N, CA, C and O of each residue as an XYZ file, in Angstrom:
700
protein
N       3.322    -39.529    -14.265
C       2.698    -38.209    -14.380
C       2.973    -37.468    -15.683
O       4.060    -37.456    -16.261
N       1.858    -36.850    -16.079
C       1.862    -36.237    -17.318
C       2.782    -34.840    -17.318
O       2.868    -34.121    -16.323
N       3.299    -34.630    -18.290
C       4.245    -33.414    -18.418
C       3.139    -32.227    -18.560
O       2.221    -32.230    -19.381
N       3.397    -31.242    -17.629
C       2.539    -29.990    -17.552
C       2.357    -29.307    -18.984
O       1.372    -28.589    -19.155
N       3.251    -29.502    -19.995
C       3.183    -28.814    -21.145
C       2.027    -29.608    -22.030
O       1.470    -29.013    -22.953
N       1.733    -30.815    -21.744
C       0.772    -31.585    -22.695
C      -0.625    -31.258    -22.111
O      -1.595    -31.550    -22.810
N      -0.810    -30.739    -21.021
C      -2.122    -30.473    -20.575
C      -2.501    -29.036    -20.810
O      -1.636    -28.161    -20.810
N      -3.681    -28.791    -20.996
C      -4.262    -27.411    -21.249
C      -4.941    -26.769    -19.998
O      -5.755    -27.343    -19.275
N      -4.514    -25.571    -19.860
C      -4.966    -24.774    -18.724
C      -6.010    -23.816    -19.217
O      -6.329    -23.825    -20.406
N      -6.579    -22.955    -18.323
C      -7.465    -21.967    -18.648
C      -6.894    -20.978    -19.701
O      -7.524    -20.658    -20.710
N      -5.785    -20.566    -19.427
C      -5.135    -19.510    -20.354
C      -5.025    -20.206    -21.851
O      -5.340    -19.548    -22.842
N      -4.568    -21.554    -21.961
C      -4.491    -21.918    -23.121
C      -5.857    -21.969    -23.939
O      -5.952    -21.747    -25.146
N      -6.901    -22.299    -23.074
C      -8.199    -22.300    -23.808
C      -8.698    -20.833    -24.207
O      -9.391    -20.673    -25.212
N      -8.315    -19.757    -23.372
C      -8.611    -18.482    -23.728
C      -7.839    -17.991    -24.947
O      -8.330    -17.233    -25.783
N      -6.595    -18.473    -24.993
C      -5.731    -18.033    -26.093
C      -6.140    -18.745    -27.336
O      -5.877    -18.213    -28.414
N      -6.753    -19.890    -27.300
C      -7.190    -20.676    -28.477
C      -8.416    -19.859    -29.053
O      -8.500    -19.587    -30.250
N      -9.380    -19.481    -28.094
C     -10.501    -18.842    -28.584
C     -10.050    -17.495    -29.278
O     -10.494    -17.197    -30.387
N      -9.159    -16.692    -28.602
C      -8.690    -15.494    -29.246
C      -8.069    -15.688    -30.555
O      -8.255    -14.913    -31.493
N      -7.351    -16.699    -30.609
C      -6.614    -16.960    -31.978
C      -7.554    -17.181    -33.018
O      -7.429    -16.672    -34.132
N      -8.719    -18.104    -32.609
C      -9.709    -18.388    -33.542
C     -10.412    -17.053    -34.127
O     -10.701    -16.850    -35.307
N     -10.609    -16.230    -33.078
C     -11.441    -14.998    -33.509
C     -10.509    -13.894    -34.167
O     -10.943    -13.221    -35.102
N      -9.296    -13.723    -33.700
C      -8.346    -12.685    -34.128
C      -7.039    -13.206    -34.604
O      -5.991    -12.845    -34.069
N      -7.069    -13.986    -35.525
C      -5.812    -14.883    -35.977
C      -4.538    -13.969    -36.234
O      -3.387    -14.390    -36.111
N      -4.852    -12.730    -36.588
C      -3.627    -11.838    -36.858
C      -2.961    -11.155    -35.602
O      -1.962    -10.439    -35.670
N      -3.682    -11.487    -34.384
C      -3.219    -10.866    -33.232
C      -2.309    -11.771    -32.397
O      -2.712    -12.906    -32.145
N      -1.100    -11.362    -31.942
C      -0.014    -12.010    -31.099
C      -0.674    -12.173    -29.622
O      -0.765    -11.212    -28.858
N      -1.036    -13.220    -29.357
C      -1.602    -13.506    -27.823
C      -0.673    -14.018    -26.913
O      -1.049    -14.394    -25.803
N       0.618    -14.083    -27.293
C       1.748    -14.567    -26.367
C       1.640    -13.772    -24.971
O       1.681    -14.423    -23.927
N       1.507    -12.427    -24.940
C       1.494    -11.965    -23.672
C       0.676    -12.645    -22.555
O       1.096    -12.847    -21.415
N      -0.561    -12.978    -23.033
C      -1.442    -13.699    -22.161
C      -0.905    -15.053    -21.610
O      -1.398    -15.545    -20.595
N       0.025    -15.598    -22.234
C       0.782    -16.777    -21.711
C       1.337    -16.619    -20.485
O       1.365    -17.500    -19.626
N       1.840    -15.371    -20.359
C       2.675    -15.029    -19.041
C       1.780    -14.193    -18.038
O       1.531    -14.532    -16.881
N       1.343    -13.057    -18.664
C       0.690    -12.373    -17.732
C      -0.757    -12.773    -17.354
O      -1.256    -12.492    -16.264
N      -1.369    -13.425    -18.303
C      -2.574    -13.960    -17.890
C      -2.436    -14.984    -16.842
O      -3.196    -14.998    -15.874
N      -1.440    -15.888    -17.010
C      -1.073    -16.837    -15.995
C      -0.937    -16.291    -14.562
O      -1.498    -16.745    -13.565
N      -0.022    -15.144    -14.630
C       0.403    -14.541    -13.520
C      -0.918    -14.132    -12.810
O      -1.169    -14.453    -11.649
N      -1.721    -13.416    -13.583
C      -3.068    -13.034    -13.041
C      -3.979    -13.986    -12.583
O      -4.572    -13.781    -11.523
N      -4.188    -15.082    -13.288
C      -4.786    -16.272    -12.870
C      -4.433    -16.956    -11.610
O      -5.246    -17.401    -10.799
N      -2.929    -17.007    -11.507
C      -2.413    -17.670    -10.296
C      -2.798    -16.690     -9.025
O      -3.106    -17.173     -7.936
N      -2.760    -15.502     -9.224
C      -2.929    -14.673     -8.084
C      -4.413    -14.848     -7.583
O      -4.733    -14.963     -6.399
N      -5.273    -14.852     -8.665
C      -6.654    -14.866     -8.272
C      -7.048    -16.263     -7.715
O      -7.980    -16.370     -6.918
N      -6.343    -17.308     -8.136
C      -6.644    -18.778     -7.472
C      -5.993    -18.865     -6.078
O      -6.478    -19.678     -5.291
N      -4.901    -18.081     -5.673
C      -4.322    -18.297     -4.306
C      -4.858    -17.141     -3.470
O      -4.650    -17.225     -2.259
N      -5.479    -16.136     -3.899
C      -5.940    -15.199     -3.036
C      -6.890    -15.689     -1.934
O      -6.730    -15.373     -0.755
N      -7.803    -16.409     -2.334
C      -8.807    -16.911     -1.260
C      -8.098    -17.557     -0.052
O      -8.353    -17.198      1.098
N      -7.206    -18.514     -0.341
C      -6.285    -19.224      0.621
C      -5.429    -18.216      1.475
O      -5.325    -18.403      2.688
N      -4.922    -17.335      0.968
C      -4.075    -16.369      1.531
C      -5.068    -15.463      2.672
O      -4.760    -15.253      3.845
N      -6.269    -15.022      2.014
C      -7.118    -14.363      2.892
C      -7.767    -15.223      4.106
O      -8.014    -14.764      5.221
N      -7.962    -16.353      3.746
C      -8.477    -17.320      4.706
C      -7.360    -17.500      5.789
O      -7.729    -17.515      6.963
N      -6.097    -17.631      5.518
C      -4.932    -17.761      6.500
C      -5.072    -16.518      7.385
O      -5.255    -16.661      8.594
N      -4.994    -15.331      6.838
C      -5.194    -14.128      7.707
C      -6.330    -13.948      8.507
O      -6.281    -13.378      9.597
N      -7.470    -14.464      7.956
C      -8.740    -14.394      8.701
C      -8.722    -15.225      9.989
O      -9.305    -14.884     11.018
N      -7.947    -16.430      9.831
C      -7.832    -17.250     11.004
C      -7.073    -16.611     12.039
O      -7.212    -17.024     13.190
N      -6.287    -15.658     11.792
C      -5.739    -14.782     12.767
C      -6.421    -13.340     13.176
O      -5.870    -12.454     13.829
N      -7.796    -13.317     12.618
C      -8.562    -12.188     12.900
C      -8.219    -10.937     12.137
O      -8.579     -9.828     12.532
N      -7.517    -11.129     11.038
C      -7.069    -10.079     10.212
C      -7.566    -10.135      8.747
O      -7.708    -11.214      8.173
N      -7.838     -8.898      8.132
C      -8.029     -8.942      6.706
C      -6.704     -8.654      6.093
O      -5.768     -8.311      6.815
N      -6.566     -8.773      4.791
C      -5.473     -8.577      4.203
C      -4.699     -7.137      4.288
O      -3.480     -7.015      4.411
N      -5.534     -6.201      4.208
C      -5.111     -4.796      4.548
C      -4.418     -4.603      5.938
O      -3.434     -3.882      6.105
N      -5.071     -5.363      6.965
C      -4.588     -5.108      8.303
C      -3.267     -5.967      8.298
O      -2.259     -5.396      8.714
N      -3.165     -7.141      7.918
C      -2.038     -7.834      7.780
C      -0.887     -7.002      7.154
O       0.227     -6.952      7.675
N      -1.221     -6.335      5.979
C      -0.151     -5.530      5.380
C       0.342     -4.554      6.165
O       1.533     -4.261      6.063
N      -0.449     -3.923      7.033
C       0.129     -2.896      7.891
C       1.095     -3.452      8.994
O       2.213     -2.986      9.209
N       0.591     -4.393      9.597
C       1.297     -5.007     10.888
C       2.638     -5.726     10.122
O       3.698     -5.777     10.746
N       2.569     -6.151      9.062
C       3.673     -6.998      8.531
C       4.706     -6.022      7.915
O       5.873     -6.379      7.754
N       4.292     -4.849      7.590
C       5.157     -3.600      7.164
C       5.988     -3.157      8.402
O       7.181     -2.860      8.345
N       5.307     -3.148      9.406
C       5.775     -2.550     10.696
C       6.830     -3.499     11.148
O       7.953     -3.125     11.485
N       6.379     -4.906     11.145
C       7.239     -5.842     11.689
C       8.581     -6.042     10.963
O       9.618     -6.317     11.567
N       8.493     -5.881      9.592
C       9.612     -6.203      8.874
C      10.533     -5.080      8.747
O      11.638     -5.204      8.220
N      10.045     -3.875      9.271
C      10.770     -2.663      9.393
C      12.045     -2.729     10.449
O      13.006     -1.964     10.522
N      11.756     -3.805     11.178
C      12.728     -4.107     12.320
C      12.513     -3.098     13.600
O      11.811     -2.089     13.533
N      13.150     -3.477     14.655
C      13.012     -2.685     15.722
C      13.293     -1.325     15.711
O      14.324     -1.011     15.117
N      12.626     -0.427     16.224
C      11.594     -0.764     17.148
C      10.095     -0.899     16.620
O       9.101     -0.661     17.306
N      10.092     -1.312     15.317
C       8.863     -1.584     14.633
C       7.957     -0.314     14.659
O       6.796     -0.420     15.053
N       8.417      0.778     14.283
C       7.632      2.108     14.218
C       7.870      2.716     13.014
O       9.030      2.712     12.602
N       6.943      3.277     12.317
C       7.031      4.066     11.147
C       5.981      5.138     11.189
O       4.987      4.979     11.897
N       6.160      6.292     10.421
C       5.238      7.356     10.256
C       4.065      6.812      9.437
O       4.156      5.818      8.717
N       3.031      7.492      9.592
C       1.827      7.103      8.684
C       2.117      7.479      7.271
O       1.656      6.792      6.360
N       2.868      8.549      7.029
C       3.423      8.781      5.554
C       4.112      7.584      4.998
O       3.773      7.003      3.967
N       5.212      7.236      5.850
C       5.912      5.935      5.338
C       5.032      4.785      5.169
O       5.262      3.974      4.273
N       4.101      4.660      5.914
C       3.175      3.408      5.883
C       2.435      3.508      4.732
O       2.328      2.507      4.025
N       1.846      4.653      4.383
C       0.922      4.740      3.154
C       1.626      4.657      1.917
O       1.092      4.210      0.903
N       2.854      5.085      1.958
C       3.795      5.149      0.772
C       4.158      3.804      0.462
O       4.053      3.343     -0.675
N       4.612      3.118      1.517
C       5.046      1.696      1.288
C       4.056      0.693      0.940
O       4.324     -0.241      0.184
N       2.812      0.879      1.523
C       1.584      0.157      1.168
C       0.925      0.708     -0.218
O      -0.016      0.083     -0.707
N       1.337      1.676     -0.736
C       0.550      2.292     -1.940
C      -0.715      2.316     -1.705
O      -1.471      1.724     -2.475
N      -1.184      2.975     -0.644
C      -2.709      3.242     -0.392
C      -2.847      4.626     -0.145
O      -1.816      5.298     -0.110
N      -4.107      5.250      0.060
C      -4.362      6.557      0.384
C      -4.304      6.727      1.958
O      -4.492      5.778      2.719
N      -4.032      7.996      2.376
C      -3.836      8.230      3.556
C      -5.341      7.835      4.368
O      -5.396      7.364      5.504
N      -6.260      8.080      3.686
C      -7.569      7.805      4.375
C      -7.759      6.314      4.395
O      -8.402      5.822      5.322
N      -7.320      5.652      3.574
C      -7.475      4.057      3.512
C      -6.605      3.500      4.721
O      -6.968      2.532      5.388
N      -5.454      4.181      4.936
C      -4.462      3.820      5.943
C      -5.139      4.223      7.411
O      -5.032      3.427      8.344
N      -5.765      5.355      7.561
C      -6.411      5.611      8.762
C      -7.368      4.767      9.187
O      -7.382      4.482     10.384
N      -8.312      4.226      8.335
C      -9.265      3.221      8.629
C      -8.590      1.921      9.097
O      -9.069      1.330     10.065
N      -7.673      1.518      8.563
C      -6.830      0.297      8.932
C      -6.318      0.498     10.343
O      -6.531     -0.345     11.215
N      -5.630      1.636     10.570
C      -4.951      1.925     11.839
C      -6.140      1.965     12.903
O      -5.953      1.413     13.986
N      -7.300      2.567     12.652
C      -8.261      2.707     13.670
C      -8.656      1.243     14.144
O      -8.746      1.001     15.347
N      -8.903      0.222     13.134
C      -9.084     -1.133     13.448
C      -8.128     -1.832     14.255
O      -8.398     -2.540     15.226
N      -6.820     -1.550     13.719
C      -5.621     -2.215     14.484
C      -5.487     -1.771     15.944
O      -5.270     -2.584     16.842
N      -5.634     -0.348     16.171
C      -5.519      0.171     17.431
C      -6.531     -0.415     18.488
O      -6.227     -0.648     19.658
N      -7.868     -0.640     17.884
C      -8.950     -1.046     18.680
C      -8.546     -2.376     19.142
O      -8.720     -2.738     20.306
N      -7.960     -3.169     18.159
C      -7.614     -4.635     18.523
C      -6.289     -4.653     19.413
O      -5.884     -5.714     19.887
N      -5.715     -3.603     19.596
C      -4.392     -3.399     20.548
C      -3.403     -3.969     19.917
O      -2.512     -4.485     20.592
N      -3.341     -4.003     18.478
C      -1.953     -4.372     17.780
C      -1.006     -3.393     17.455
O       0.151     -3.664     17.134
N      -1.528     -2.111     17.541
C      -0.672     -0.895     17.330
C      -0.924      0.097     18.242
O      -1.952      0.106     18.919
N       0.043      1.044     18.323
C      -0.271      2.260     19.018
C       0.212      3.477     18.257
O       1.196      3.450     17.517
N      -0.532      4.540     18.480
C      -0.024      5.542     17.738
C       0.580      6.665     18.848
O       0.003      6.862     19.917
N       1.611      7.257     18.525
C       2.379      8.068     19.555
C       2.781      9.251     18.880
O       2.864      9.186     17.653
N       3.053     10.353     19.470
C       3.652     11.617     19.213
C       5.094     11.124     18.702
O       5.554     10.075     19.153
N       5.703     11.777     17.894
C       7.089     11.647     17.416
C       7.971     12.296     18.443
O       7.771     13.463     18.779
N       8.938     11.578     18.949
C       9.988     12.243     19.923
C      10.699     13.243     19.033
O      11.120     14.264     19.577
N      10.888     13.074     17.706
C      11.799     13.867     17.026
C      11.063     15.099     16.670
O      11.653     16.180     16.682
N       9.754     15.005     16.339
C       9.041     16.150     16.048
C       7.497     16.015     16.625
O       6.706     15.257     16.063
N       7.128     16.764     17.737
C       6.014     16.672     18.332
C       4.773     16.967     17.448
O       3.662     16.707     17.912
N       4.892     17.492     16.205
C       3.800     17.748     15.357
C       3.328     16.433     14.615
O       2.188     16.317     14.168
N       4.269     15.481     14.523
C       3.943     14.330     13.842
C       3.775     13.141     14.627
O       4.095     13.111     15.815
N       3.244     12.075     13.964
C       3.108     10.787     14.825
C       3.824      9.726     14.164
O       4.251      9.736     13.010
N       3.916      8.720     15.106
C       4.596      7.441     14.636
C       3.496      6.230     14.839
O       2.635      6.392     15.703
N       3.508      5.225     14.190
C       2.644      4.057     14.318
C       3.543      3.012     14.971
O       4.603      2.796     14.383
N       3.307      2.355     16.044
C       4.269      1.317     16.400
C       3.364     -0.121     16.740
O       2.158     -0.122     16.985
N       4.100     -1.130     16.702
C       3.440     -2.450     17.026
C       3.500     -2.640     18.513
O       4.509     -2.324     19.143
N       2.481     -3.128     19.060
C       2.589     -3.537     20.407
C       3.267     -5.019     20.479
O       3.650     -5.594     19.460
N       3.361     -5.499     21.603
C       3.917     -7.004     21.790
C       2.918     -7.939     21.163
O       3.333     -8.853     20.450
N       1.613     -7.773     21.380
C       0.524     -8.506     20.706
C       0.734     -8.384     19.236
O       0.718     -9.428     18.585
N       0.920     -7.304     18.653
C       0.905     -7.031     17.342
C       2.203     -7.773     16.652
O       2.086     -8.360     15.576
N       3.362     -7.701     17.316
C       4.606     -8.275     16.801
C       4.266     -9.710     16.721
O       4.458    -10.282     15.649
N       3.718    -10.450     17.864
C       3.520    -11.780     17.831
C       2.530    -12.222     16.832
O       2.693    -13.302     16.266
N       1.544    -11.493     16.579
C       0.433    -11.862     15.655
C       0.985    -11.681     14.099
O       0.742    -12.556     13.268
N       1.700    -10.556     13.776
C       2.376    -10.432     12.575
C       3.203    -11.575     12.172
O       3.084    -12.151     11.091
N       4.134    -11.909     13.186
C       4.904    -13.119     12.787
C       4.266    -14.465     12.573
O       4.576    -15.289     11.713
N       3.279    -14.564     13.537
C       2.499    -15.963     13.310
C       1.785    -15.986     12.130
O       1.778    -17.033     11.483
N       1.143    -14.956     11.708
C       0.419    -14.897     10.511
C       1.293    -15.136      9.192
O       0.958    -15.784      8.200
N       2.502    -14.451      9.421
C       3.337    -14.560      8.199
C       3.911    -15.997      8.111
O       4.040    -16.566      7.027
N       4.241    -16.544      9.264
C       4.927    -17.920      9.233
C       3.605    -18.892      8.597
O       3.893    -19.818      7.838
N       2.497    -18.686      8.869
C       1.327    -19.547      8.508
C       1.125    -19.311      6.909
O       0.942    -20.246      6.130
N       1.175    -18.091      6.562
C       0.980    -17.670      5.182
C       2.089    -18.358      4.296
O       1.743    -18.909      3.251
N       3.462    -18.342      4.698
C       4.479    -18.908      3.869
C       4.435    -20.341      3.843
O       4.844    -20.955      2.858
N       3.963    -20.928      4.866
C       3.706    -22.499      4.966
C       2.529    -22.930      3.958
O       2.539    -24.007      3.362
N       1.584    -22.031      3.846
C       0.433    -22.317      2.979
C       0.866    -22.189      1.548
O       0.565    -23.036      0.708
N       1.641    -21.022      1.257
C       2.046    -20.705     -0.037
C       3.059    -21.692     -0.607
O       3.080    -21.979     -1.804
N       3.940    -22.225      0.341
C       4.980    -23.112     -0.156
C       4.234    -24.363     -0.736
O       4.659    -24.968     -1.720
N       3.111    -24.704     -0.073
C       2.461    -25.957     -0.532
C       1.997    -25.672     -2.101
O       2.015    -26.609     -2.898
N       1.670    -24.626     -2.428
C       1.356    -24.346     -4.045
C       2.612    -24.651     -4.976
O       2.477    -24.997     -6.149
N       3.822    -24.497     -4.363
C       4.904    -24.473     -5.113
C       5.566    -25.934     -5.220
O       6.508    -26.181     -5.972
N       4.960    -26.857     -4.382
C       5.618    -28.195     -4.315
C       5.522    -28.934     -5.621
O       6.128    -29.998     -5.749
N       4.749    -28.404     -6.664
C       4.731    -29.167     -7.969
C       6.151    -28.914     -8.625
O       6.643    -29.737     -9.397
N       6.785    -27.730     -8.274
C       8.115    -27.357     -8.914
C       9.251    -27.855     -8.052
O       9.174    -27.877     -6.823
N      10.355    -28.271     -8.764
C      11.522    -28.594     -8.056
C      12.252    -27.333     -7.776
O      11.932    -26.293     -8.351
N      13.329    -27.392     -6.819
C      13.999    -26.352     -6.505
C      14.589    -25.356     -7.713
O      14.622    -24.127     -7.659
N      15.025    -26.160     -8.765
C      15.637    -25.428     -9.874
C      14.518    -24.811    -10.625
O      14.733    -23.702    -11.113
N      13.367    -25.354    -10.790
C      12.106    -24.685    -11.433
C      11.750    -23.502    -10.704
O      11.490    -22.429    -11.250
N      11.740    -23.721     -9.361
C      11.402    -22.354     -8.569
C      12.310    -21.326     -8.660
O      11.872    -20.176     -8.631
N      13.605    -21.538     -8.774
C      14.634    -20.545     -8.823
C      14.616    -19.857    -10.246
O      14.830    -18.655    -10.406
N      14.325    -20.794    -11.309
C      14.244    -20.128    -12.627
C      12.994    -19.178    -12.599
O      13.121    -17.972    -12.809
N      11.839    -19.736    -12.344
C      10.636    -19.006    -12.267
C      10.791    -17.583    -11.493
O      10.514    -16.472    -11.944
N      11.244    -17.868    -10.369
C      11.459    -16.521     -9.576
C      12.445    -15.446    -10.243
O      12.239    -14.233    -10.226
N      13.525    -16.064    -10.820
C      14.478    -15.102    -11.508
C      13.887    -14.475    -12.779
O      14.189    -13.326    -13.101
N      13.052    -15.222    -13.496
C      12.320    -14.671    -14.626
C      11.281    -13.595    -14.222
O      11.194    -12.540    -14.850
N      10.479    -13.894    -13.137
C       9.454    -13.048    -12.739
C      10.223    -11.789    -12.088
O       9.671    -10.698    -12.234
N      11.342    -11.829    -11.442
C      12.085    -10.776    -10.980
C      12.600     -9.790    -12.021
O      12.558     -8.564    -11.911
N      13.091    -10.482    -13.043
C      13.584     -9.673    -14.257
C      12.426     -8.844    -14.915
O      12.562     -7.672    -15.267
N      11.388     -9.501    -15.031
C      10.261     -8.684    -15.555
C       9.681     -7.461    -14.716
O       9.283     -6.382    -15.157
N       9.735     -7.922    -13.320
C       9.087     -7.064    -12.410
C      10.018     -5.721    -12.311
O       9.555     -4.582    -12.252
N      11.350     -6.036    -12.304
C      12.390     -4.927    -12.182
C      12.251     -3.983    -13.463
O      12.391     -2.763    -13.386
N      11.973     -4.639    -14.609
C      11.877     -3.903    -15.789
C      10.576     -2.900    -15.708
O      10.581     -1.792    -16.244
N       9.643     -3.343    -15.091
C       8.415     -2.558    -14.926
C       8.590     -1.494    -13.895
O       8.170     -0.349    -14.059
N       9.270     -1.932    -12.744
C       9.491     -0.882    -11.549
C      10.391      0.199    -11.990
O      10.193      1.341    -11.575
N      11.422     -0.078    -12.843
C      12.214      1.094    -13.176
C      11.919      1.801    -14.507
O      12.620      2.698    -14.974
N      10.794      1.296    -15.076
C      10.243      2.075    -16.224
C      10.795      1.738    -17.526
O      10.753      2.510    -18.484
N      11.359      0.478    -17.553
C      11.954      0.107    -18.798
C      10.798     -0.193    -19.825
O      10.917      0.076    -21.020
N       9.822     -0.691    -19.353
C       8.534     -0.881    -20.172
C       7.428     -0.066    -19.870
O       6.851     -0.156    -18.786
N       7.077      0.756    -20.786
C       5.989      1.694    -20.445
C       4.636      1.054    -20.609
O       4.442      0.120    -21.386
N       3.730      1.581    -19.864
C       2.390      1.403    -20.030
C       1.814      1.883    -21.316
O       1.728      3.091    -21.539
N       1.388      0.919    -22.234
C       0.780      1.423    -23.460
C      -0.452      2.234    -23.375
O      -0.743      2.896    -24.372
N      -1.285      2.291    -22.250
C      -2.516      2.829    -22.257
C      -2.389      4.330    -22.123
O      -3.397      5.036    -22.105
């Protein structure tokens, strides 16, 4: 088996082209962020196919999985949901309408405040969220088989360090 560092990938080819065109520019960021972006684009169709096999699109899965991982009683307010999902309230409403029609969620008046509502998973929604997530994790695990446990842990740790720095604002957006 050839060492992965000897082979050229898509990002290597892009970097070589940019280096030839702009030799004064440091293109190192694309070796990391470009690869992360490319990985995401390459696995996205498989992930979406997994969810589609359960009759869900990615957005619908995001809603039911957010409710499922919130723990019993698997209920959140619409505000909590769109905040956690980082989508607009209108985008959430559209997803909730489809999920309610499929009998995966219920919308109820809040017991604590009759003016607000909560969104909850039905038994069918709980089962579907769990089954779809299990299938997704099995599918995604196959992509990582090329890395041994130590490599996966190192990569996860480095990505976590980078992500935390962005989430807490240590690195600002230059735009």
